[in-house]
C-alpha positions in Angstrom: 42.7 -48.6 228.2 43.0 -44.3 228.2 46.2 -43.8 226.5 45.5 -47.1 223.8 42.6 -44.8 222.7 44.8 -41.4 222.7 47.6 -43.4 220.7 45.2 -44.7 217.7 43.8 -41.2 218.0 47.2 -39.5 217.1 47.8 -42.1 213.9 44.6 -40.9 212.9 45.3 -37.3 213.0 48.9 -38.1 211.2 47.3 -40.2 208.9 44.7 -37.4 208.1 47.6 -35.0 207.9 49.6 -36.5 205.3 46.8 -37.3 203.2 45.4 -33.1 203.3 48.5 -31.8 202.7 50.6 -32.2 198.8 51.5 -35.7 197.8 55.4 -36.3 199.0 57.0 -39.5 197.7 59.0 -41.1 201.0 62.4 -41.1 200.7 64.8 -44.6 201.3 65.8 -43.2 204.5 62.3 -42.2 205.5 61.2 -45.9 204.5 63.9 -47.7 206.6 63.3 -45.4 210.0 59.4 -46.7 209.2 60.2 -50.0 208.7 62.7 -50.1 211.5 59.7 -48.4 214.0 57.5 -51.4 212.8 60.2 -53.8 213.5 61.1 -52.8 217.0 56.9 -53.2 218.1 57.4 -56.4 216.7 54.8 -55.9 213.9 56.9 -58.0 211.5 54.5 -57.9 208.1 54.2 -54.3 208.0 58.0 -54.3 208.6 58.9 -56.4 206.0 56.4 -54.7 203.3 58.1 -51.3 204.2 61.4 -52.7 204.1 60.4 -54.0 199.8 59.6 -50.9 199.5 62.9 -49.3 200.5 64.7 -52.3 198.5 62.7 -50.8 195.3 63.3 -47.1 196.2 66.9 -48.2 196.6 67.2 -50.0 193.4 66.1 -47.0 191.4 68.4 -44.5 193.1 71.2 -47.4 193.0 71.8 -47.0 196.7 74.2 -50.0 197.4 74.5 -48.9 201.7 70.3 -49.0 201.7 70.0 -52.1 199.8 72.8 -54.0 202.3 71.2 -52.6 205.4 67.4 -53.3 204.0 68.2 -56.8 203.3 70.0 -56.8 206.7 67.3 -56.2 208.5 65.0 -58.3 206.5 66.9 -60.7 207.2 66.7 -60.4 211.1 62.9 -60.6 210.9 62.7 -63.9 209.0 65.7 -65.2 211.4 63.6 -64.3 214.6 60.5 -66.5 213.0 62.7 -69.2 212.2 62.4 -68.9 208.5 66.6 -69.7 208.1 66.3 -70.3 205.0 64.9 -66.8 204.2 67.3 -65.4 206.3 70.4 -67.0 204.6 69.4 -65.6 201.4 68.6 -62.1 203.0 72.1 -61.8 204.5 74.0 -62.9 201.6 72.3 -60.2 199.1 73.4 -57.9 201.9 77.0 -58.7 201.6 76.7 -58.7 197.7 75.6 -55.1 197.7 78.7 -53.9 199.8 81.7 -52.6 198.0 83.0 -49.7 199.8 85.3 -49.8 202.5 83.8 -47.5 204.3 81.4 -50.1 205.1 83.5 -52.3 207.2 81.2 -52.0 210.4 77.8 -53.2 208.0 80.0 -55.9 206.5 81.0 -57.2 210.3 77.3 -56.8 211.2 76.4 -58.7 208.4 79.1 -61.6 209.0 77.7 -62.0 212.8 74.3 -61.9 211.3 74.8 -64.7 208.9 76.8 -66.9 211.8 73.8 -66.4 213.9 71.5 -67.9 211.1 73.8 -71.1 210.6 73.8 -71.1 214.5 69.9 -71.4 214.4 70.6 -74.0 211.6 73.1 -76.4 214.1 75.6 -75.9 211.0 78.8 -75.0 213.5 81.2 -74.5 211.2 79.8 -72.3 209.1 78.9 -70.1 212.1 82.2 -70.3 213.1 83.9 -69.3 209.7 81.5 -66.4 210.0 81.8 -65.2 213.4 85.7 -65.2 213.1 85.5 -63.0 210.4 83.5 -60.6 212.7 85.6 -60.9 215.5 83.0 -62.7 217.7 85.6 -64.5 219.6 83.1 -64.8 222.3 80.2 -66.6 220.3 83.6 -68.6 218.9 84.3 -69.6 222.0 80.8 -70.9 222.8 81.1 -73.1 219.9 84.2 -74.3 220.8 82.9 -75.3 224.3 79.7 -77.1 223.1 81.9 -79.1 220.7 84.1 -80.4 223.9 86.9 -77.9 223.3 87.0 -75.8 226.3 90.7 -75.5 226.7 90.7 -74.0 223.2 87.6 -71.6 224.2 89.9 -70.5 227.0 93.0 -69.9 225.3 90.9 -67.6 222.3 89.0 -65.9 225.2 92.3 -64.9 226.8 94.0 -63.8 223.9 90.9 -61.6 223.5 91.1 -60.4 226.4 94.5 -59.2 226.2 93.2 -57.0 222.7 90.3 -55.6 224.1 90.5 -52.1 225.8 86.9 -50.7 225.6 84.9 -51.4 229.3 82.0 -52.8 227.7 83.2 -55.3 225.4 86.3 -56.1 228.0 83.1 -57.3 230.5 81.7 -59.4 228.2 84.9 -61.1 227.8 85.6 -61.0 231.0 82.1 -62.9 232.1 82.4 -65.1 229.2 86.0 -66.3 230.1 84.7 -66.6 233.9 81.6 -68.6 232.8 84.2 -71.1 230.8 86.3 -71.4 233.9 83.6 -72.2 236.2 82.7 -75.0 234.1 86.6 -76.5 234.0 86.6 -75.9 238.0 89.0 -73.0 237.9 86.9 -71.0 240.6 89.9 -69.0 241.4 90.9 -67.5 238.2 86.7 -67.1 237.3 87.1 -65.2 240.2 90.0 -63.1 239.0 88.0 -61.8 236.2 84.9 -61.2 237.7 86.5 -58.8 239.5 87.4 -57.1 236.4 83.2 -56.4 235.6 81.6 -53.8 236.8 79.2 -54.2 240.2 76.4 -53.0 237.9 76.3 -55.7 235.9 73.7 -58.1 236.4 75.1 -61.5 235.3 78.2 -60.6 237.6 76.0 -61.8 240.3 74.9 -65.1 238.5 78.5 -66.0 237.9 79.3 -65.5 241.5 76.3 -67.2 242.5 77.5 -70.5 240.1 81.0 -70.2 242.1 79.6 -70.1 245.5 77.1 -73.4 244.7 80.3 -75.0 243.3 82.0 -74.7 246.6 78.8 -75.7 248.5 77.9 -72.7 250.0 74.3 -72.4 249.6 73.8 -69.6 251.7 76.0 -67.1 249.7 74.7 -68.8 246.5 71.4 -68.0 247.0 72.2 -64.1 248.6 74.0 -63.8 244.9 70.8 -65.5 243.0 68.8 -62.8 245.0 70.9 -60.2 244.1 71.2 -61.1 240.3 67.2 -61.0 240.4 66.9 -57.9 242.0 69.5 -56.6 239.1 67.1 -57.9 236.3 63.9 -56.2 237.6 65.5 -53.2 237.9 67.0 -53.8 234.4 62.9 -54.7 232.9 61.4 -51.7 234.7 64.0 -49.2 233.2 63.1 -50.8 229.8 59.6 -50.6 230.4 59.8 -46.8 231.0 62.1 -46.4 227.9 59.6 -48.0 225.6 56.5 -45.9 227.0 59.0 -42.5 226.5 59.9 -44.0 222.6 56.3 -44.6 221.7 55.4 -41.0 222.0 58.9 -39.3 220.8 60.4 -41.7 218.1 62.2 -40.4 215.2 59.5 -41.2 213.3 57.4 -39.3 215.0 59.7 -36.1 214.6 59.6 -36.4 211.4 56.1 -36.5 211.0 56.1 -33.2 213.2 58.3 -31.6 210.8 56.1 -32.3 207.6 53.1 -31.4 209.7 55.0 -27.9 210.1 56.0 -27.6 206.4 52.2 -28.4 205.3 51.0 -25.7 207.6 52.9 -23.2 205.8 50.8 -23.5 202.6 47.4 -25.1 204.4 46.1 -22.5 206.9 43.5 -24.9 207.8 46.3 -27.5 209.1 46.6 -25.6 212.0 43.8 -26.7 214.0 44.9 -30.0 212.9 48.9 -29.3 214.6 46.5 -28.2 217.5 44.4 -31.2 218.3 47.8 -33.2 217.5 49.2 -31.3 220.6 46.3 -31.9 222.5 45.5 -35.2 221.8 49.9 -35.7 222.9 49.2 -34.2 225.8 46.1 -35.5 227.2 47.1 -39.4 226.5 50.2 -38.7 228.4 48.2 -37.4 231.6 45.6 -39.5 230.8 47.9 -43.1 230.7 49.8 -41.4 233.9 46.2 -41.2 235.7 45.6 -44.8 234.6 48.9 -46.0 236.1 48.0 -44.0 239.3 44.3 -45.0 239.5 44.5 -48.7 238.1 44.8 -50.4 241.6 42.4 -47.9 243.5 39.4 -50.2 242.8 38.9 -52.0 246.0 38.4 -56.2 245.9 36.8 -58.0 248.9 39.4 -60.7 250.4 37.1 -63.0 249.7 36.8 -62.5 246.1 40.3 -61.8 245.7 41.0 -65.5 247.5 38.5 -67.0 245.3 39.9 -65.1 242.4 41.6 -67.6 239.4 45.0 -65.8 240.0 45.0 -66.5 243.9 44.1 -69.9 243.2 46.8 -70.5 241.1 49.3 -69.3 242.8 48.1 -71.9 245.5 48.6 -74.9 242.9 51.1 -77.3 243.5 51.6 -78.5 240.3 54.9 -77.7 238.7 54.8 -73.9 237.6 57.3 -71.2 237.1 55.4 -67.8 237.0 56.3 -65.3 234.7 56.5 -61.3 235.3 53.2 -60.4 233.9 52.0 -63.4 236.4 53.3 -62.2 239.4 52.1 -58.2 237.8 48.6 -59.9 237.7 48.5 -61.0 241.5 50.2 -58.2 243.0 47.5 -55.6 241.2 44.8 -58.0 242.6 46.7 -58.2 246.1 47.0 -54.4 246.2 43.2 -54.1 245.3 42.5 -56.5 248.3 44.8 -55.5 250.7 45.2 -51.2 249.5 46.9 -50.2 252.8 49.4 -53.1 253.1 52.3 -52.5 251.1 52.3 -48.8 252.3 52.0 -50.1 255.9 55.1 -52.5 255.3 57.4 -50.0 253.6 57.2 -47.4 256.6 58.5 -50.7 258.6 61.1 -51.6 255.8 61.7 -48.9 253.6 64.4 -50.8 251.5 62.4 -53.9 250.8 63.3 -56.3 248.0 61.2 -57.5 245.1 61.7 -60.7 246.6 61.3 -60.1 249.7 57.5 -58.3 249.1 56.7 -61.1 246.3 57.5 -63.5 249.4 55.3 -61.1 251.9 52.4 -61.4 249.3 53.0 -65.0 249.3 52.5 -65.5 253.2 49.7 -62.9 253.2 48.2 -65.2 251.2 48.9 -68.5 252.9 50.6 -70.1 250.3 52.3 -73.2 252.0 56.4 -72.7 252.6 56.8 -75.7 249.5 54.6 -74.1 247.0 56.3 -71.0 247.8 59.5 -72.1 247.3 59.1 -73.5 243.9 57.3 -70.1 243.1 60.3 -68.3 244.1 62.7 -70.7 242.5 64.8 -72.0 245.6 64.1 -74.5 248.3 62.2 -74.9 251.0 65.4 -74.5 253.3 66.0 -71.3 251.9 62.4 -70.0 251.8 62.8 -70.7 255.6 65.4 -68.8 256.0 64.4 -66.3 254.1 61.1 -65.8 256.3 63.9 -65.6 259.4 65.8 -62.6 257.7 62.6 -61.1 256.6 61.2 -61.5 260.5 64.4 -59.8 261.7 64.4 -56.9 259.2 61.2 -56.2 260.2 61.1 -56.2 264.0 64.8 -56.2 265.0 64.1 -59.4 266.6 65.4 -63.1 266.1 62.5 -65.4 265.3 61.3 -68.4 263.5 59.7 -69.0 260.0 56.1 -69.2 262.0 56.9 -66.1 263.8 57.5 -64.7 260.5 54.3 -66.1 258.6 52.0 -64.9 261.8 53.5 -61.2 261.5 53.1 -60.7 258.1 49.2 -62.4 258.3 48.0 -60.4 261.2 50.3 -56.9 260.0 
């Protein structure tokens, strides 16, 4: 793909730039940033190696804070790999280097991390102890709830709610308390706590769906569940866009730009590398945007689409829950087979949700309603009601699920 080639070219230029200039010894801060850069991209092995370099450098400089950070982040990587013993060892080492009262925030983060490791290891008592020192009341309440001590967990969360002022933290406590109260059957109290959660919070709708389900209102529960999925979809799209931006404009990238600028003062020939670097970045961004615009342009015949592996997979009656990447692959192939379908549908229904669009694709592909219900994680009754509502949304008239199917297939 174009943008991957451009990024590789960019990395080669940066490597050449660093080797041409005078050799510089990376500082501890630079090593920590580089390791974090690898860690964000799940490149665990280079991240661990860079953290080890940072630990050696910080040891020479006797920088206890840097040592704590390096051991903490190393422990996080081991925890993500389920290497619990190594994760705990690094967490305890990080804790041993915190001596200054000014590092209280780092100490609290360490307590939370050690608590997470003990939770992963199934040692609830030790996890509870470290969560208590870190002030993680929600995680404490979770442990109490898992041990059948729901009343104690509710008391703990209510006490925490009285002390929390910051809106974001308060919303999380309200959600946790409401979730607990729903399981205890206290639906009115749960609703009261959920009223303090901002409407933009996606998990609010998951909790409201549970309340409606507990009351036997499946229609309302389905509505809230769809709202929950819609908000999650928006968050995923925003995260994907942010990842693309961070790939080109990270702090590490800016640090290399600074080094390149300093090197140009004594190496006149570096100016050509700088120009090539800027051209490479611009070309990469342009190429990526062009790739995103054109990757659905290549046409695909309807017969080829119907016999494709992805189409057959979505027709399978076996129990299967497609992931986001499966939907993405399907919709890309669908758009190639029916390039004008979505645009014409959007003219009829400008505010078509992601779930409704997926259902339209399944109907157009002639996926049976029972299979569509499985793929969209709902009941057969719910899928019928969705088709009725969709038909009314498109045509403004009342109709049956069959009328909706016929309309979409002929659209």
